N, C-alpha and C positions, 0 to 999 in steps of 0.2 A: 863475339856476337852470341855464341851458343850459351855462354854463362849468363849473359844478359837475358836471353830467352827464358832460361830456367829460373833465374832470380825473379823475373817478372811473374812467372807462374806461381811461385811460392808466396807472392804477396798480393795476389789478385783478390782474395776473398778473406772474410773474417772467420772466426771460430777456429777450426782445426789448423788453418794456415798460420794464424797468429801464434798458436801453440808451437808449431814447428819452427817458426822464425825465432821465437824466444829460446827454444832448445838449441838451435844452431848458434845463436848469439852467445850463449853461455860458454861456448867452446873456447873463448878467449882467456878463461881463467883456469887455475889448477896448478898442482905441483909438478906435473909432467907436461912436456910439449904435447899440444893437441889433446888434452884430457879435460873433460868436464867433471867437476865434483859437486855434489849437492851440499855436502858439508865436510867435516874434517875427520872422517873415519871414527867418530866418537859415538858409537852406537852398540847396543847389545845385539843387534841384527848383523848378519854377514853383509859386507859391502857387495852390491850388485854391479856388475861390469859388463858393458857392451863393447865389443871390438868390431869395428866396421871399416869400410873403405874411406868414406869422406862425407862430411856434413854438407858439402856443396852439391852432393848428389841428392835429388829429391827422394829417391827410394830409400836411401840410408838415413836421410833426415827424418823421414816418417818412422823408420825403424827406431831411431833414437828417441822420438817422441813416445813411442810405445813403451820403451824401456823406462823412461822417466815416469810415465803413468803408473807402471807396475811398482816402481820403487816408492812412489808417493803412497800407493795403496797399502803398503806394509811398513812404511816409515823407515826404510833402509837408505843408507848413503848410496849415491849413484855416481858411477864414473863412466865416461865415454872415452874410448881410445880410438884413434883413427890411424889407419896405415898409410893413406894416400898412395896405395898401390905398391908399397914397399914391404916385402915379406920380412926382411930382417928387422925393420922398425916394429912391425906388428908383433913379432915374437918377443922382441926386447921389451916393449911396453907392457906386455902381459907379465913377463917375469918381474918387471919392476913393481907392478901393482901387487903381485903375489908377495913380494918381499915387504912392501909397505904395509900390507894388511896382516902379515904373518900367516897367510893362507886362509884367513877368515873371510872368504869371498866366494861369490858365484860368478862364473864367466860365461857369457853367451857370445860366441864368436862366429863371424863369417870369415874364415881364413882367406887370405889373399890368393893363395894357390893351394891345391890339394895337399902337396907334401908338407905344408906348414902345420897341418893339423896335428901330426904326430908329436913334434917337440912341444907344442902348446899343451896337448893332453898330458904328456909326460911331466911337464913342469907343474901343472895343476895337481896331478897325482902326488908328486913328491912334496908339494907344499900343503897338501890336505884340503885344497880347494875343490869345488865341484864345478864341472864344465859341461856345457851343451854346445855342440858344433852345428853349423848350418851350411848347407850347399856343398862345401868342399872338404873332402877327406880322401885318403887312399882307400881302395876297395877292401884291403886286408886289415884295416884299422877298425876295430869294433868296440863299442862301449863296454860290453861284457868282459873284454880282456883287461879292463882297467877298473874293475869294480872296487868300491861303489862310486868312485869319484867322476868317472866319465859316465854321465847320466844318460845322455841321449844324443842322437844325431838326427836332424830334421832336413829334409830336402823336398823337392818337387820333381816329379818325373818330367824332365825336359823334352823327352822324345815326343810324346803325344801332343804337348803344347807347341813345340817347334813345328811339328807337322800341321797342327790346326791353324797356326798363323800362316803357314805357307799355303794351305788350302784356301784360307780366307783371302789371301793376296791373289791367288790364281782365279778365284771366282770373281773378284773385283776387276781383273784384267780381261774377263770374258773367256777364260780358259786357254788362252794362247798368248805367245809373245816372249820377250826376253826379260830376264830379271837379273839384278845384281844383289849381292848379299853381304852383310856386314857381320862378322863373327866377333865373339868375345875373346878373352885370353886363351891362347891355344891349349894350355895345360889345365884349364879351369873346367871342373866337372860339369856345371850347367851349360857352359859354352859348347862342350863336346856333345852333350845330349841334345841340345837344341839344334845343332847343325845336323845331327843324325836324323832328326825329325824332318828337317827341311829336305834332306836327300831322299827320304822315303816318299815325300809328296811329289818331288820332281820325277822320281822313277815311275810313279803312277800317272803322270801327266806328260806324255811324250811331246805334246805340242808346245810345251814351255821349255825354253832354253836358258840355262844358267850361263850368263855372259861372263861373270867373274864372281869369285868369292874372295874377300879380303878380311884378314883379322884386323880389327880396330881396337882391340884391348879394352872394351867397355868405355872407350874415351870418345866424348862428343867432338873434341877437336880433331882427332884422327878420322872419325867418321865423316865430318864435314869436308876435310881435305880429300878423302878418298871418293866421296860422292861427287864433289866438284870435278875431280879428274875423270870419273866415269862419264859424267855428263858431256865433257869435252870429247872423250874417246868414242863413246857409243851413241851419243845423241838420241835420236828418236827410236833407236833399237830398244831402249829401256822402257819397258811397259809396267814395271813394278819394282819395288825395293823391299827386301826382307831384312830385318835387323834383329839381332839376338837379344837386344834390350831396348827399352824406350828412349834412353838417352841418345843412343846412336840413331834410332829412328827419327827422333826430333831434329837431329843434326841434318839428316837426309832431307827432311821436310824443309828446313831452312835453305839448303842448297837448291832444292826445287823451286822454292819461292823466289830466290834470286834469279833463277833461270826462267821464271814465268810459267812453271809447270806444276806448282803445288795445287793439289786437288784434282789434277788430271792424271798424274802418275800415282797410283795407290802405294801406300807404305804400311807395313805392319811392324810392331815391336812386341816386347814382352816386359812386364813388371806392373802395369796398371797404375802408373803415377798420374797425378792430376793433369799435367799438361798433355799427356798422351790421350787421356779420356776427352779432354777439351778439343784436341785435334781431330778425334773421331767425330765429335759433335759438329765441328766446323767443316767436315768433309775432306780434311787433309791427311788423315790416316784411316785405314780400313779396319784395323783391329789391334788389340793388345790382350795380354793375360795378366790378371791381378793375382798377386800372391798374398796380399795384405801384410805389408811390412810392419804396420803398427802391431799386428798380432805377433809377428815374428820377433820383434824387439822386446815385447813384453812377455809373451808366453815362453820364449826360450829362457828368460830369467826366472819366470814362475816355476817351470819344471825343475830347474836346478835348485831354486830356493826351497821348494817343498822337499826335495831330496835331502838337502843339507840340514834342514831344520826338523827332520823326522816326520814329515807329512806322508812319506811312503818310502819303502825300501827298494832302490833300483834293482837290487839283485834278485828280487822276487817277481819283477815285472816280466811279461812276455816279450819276446824279441820284437814284436811289432809295436811296442811302446819304447823300444830302445833305438831302433833305426826305422824311421817311418817317413812316408810321403805325406805332405800336407795337401790341401785341396786348393787348386787354382780356379779362377773364374774367367772364362772367355768373354771378352767384351768386343762387340761389333756395333755397327750403327743401330741395330735393332734394340740393343740393351744398354747403350752408353748413358742415356739420360737417366734411366732408373738407377744404374750403378752410381752415377754422379750424385744424385739426390740422396741416396741412402748411405754412401760411404765416403764422400768427399765434402759435400755441403754440410752434412751432419757429422759432428764429432763422434767417433766410434765409442760404444759402451760395451766393454767385454767383461766376461766373468773370468777373472784370472785363476779361479779354482777349477775351472773346466779344462784341466791340463791335457786330457786325451780326446777332447771333443772334435778335433779336426784330423785325427789319425785316418789316413786313406790307404792303409796297407803297408806291409813291410817292404823296405827298399830291396830291390832285386839287382844283383851284380852280374 
């Protein structure tokens, strides 16, 4: 049911959704399992590669569309690798494409887990490829330690945004009551940060009780199962549901809908995917945070591509261009329609040469 819900959202409208659907459909072809290739590596340009979790996830499908848009803008061959939540597969697929291209490639990767980033960076360095990581990496792994090949790491500060969504939820609940919370992968950097933000908000609101926190591993299926169990266990004690991403939040909405309480029990998520924004417009979610995965998928490649092709020298850039936070957008009922009209109904138009335009400060560990 959750997959049907997401598939329905991905096909409801024209324009950008058609582009995403086409990008996902292309995943059936390629020399590697679960790889999209635009052509056959026969180009004077480096091949550009996105490594993400899954094309069935609307967030990463949009990321993939951004990557395809950037590749098209420079005429480069484009490859999409998907881990399906398997760290070993993710690392092995990147090593395979490095071998296939002889290292003449740029990799933009959202590692499945933080520890995966180190072997990926080391493999790219050894092959002469250039790499940008996003979201997940160990705190002691830095781009300047692998100059010039490890170009940049991009993340978003999950603590204030996790806190903001908890505060949005608490406000929608009237400032009191019990909540349940769905977390991401336990060792995953954004999951840890977003949970920390949730706990800060709860500490500041003693009239709100955390009934239970469960790790659902970014999985809609797990989130649906856990929410159904909570609805049986806690019943009317549940006044709100906080989720660390939109996929899990939408699963919670589906469980509430089956229980007859959708729109009555507020839910918040994070990622800003189309269906979450629509759920806010429909009154079934209270808020989300948009990272703009279209920008992440394309700009991560653009930064690496400009470095590899001589557009700039990573070794001379300041540290806040090497490890930086991007800018998130908080979406609630007050702003959902405007965000939808300008970012979902309309296909994004980005300047891929504005590589530092969304730098929001150096990452703090």
